C-alpha positions in Angstrom: -3.3 28.4 6.9 -5.0 26.4 4.2 -7.8 24.0 4.9 -7.5 20.3 4.2 -9.7 20.8 1.1 -7.5 23.6 -0.2 -4.5 21.4 0.3 -6.3 18.6 -1.6 -7.2 20.9 -4.5 -3.6 22.2 -4.6 -2.4 18.6 -4.8 -0.6 18.8 -1.5 -0.4 15.7 0.7 -2.6 15.7 3.8 -4.0 13.2 6.3 -0.5 11.7 6.1 -0.8 11.7 2.3 -3.1 8.6 2.3 -4.4 8.4 -1.3 -7.6 6.6 -0.2 -8.5 9.4 2.3 -7.7 12.0 -0.3 -10.1 10.3 -2.7 -12.8 10.0 -0.1 -12.4 13.7 0.9 -12.4 14.8 -2.7 -15.5 12.9 -3.4 -17.3 14.1 -0.2 -16.4 17.7 -1.0 -17.4 17.5 -4.6 
């Protein structure tokens, strides 16, 4: 099972696919 960060890096939708949350998570995780 992939972590949320791995999903994000893979370009998969997560957190309901909210692009703002994706951006925040990506920024927070570098």
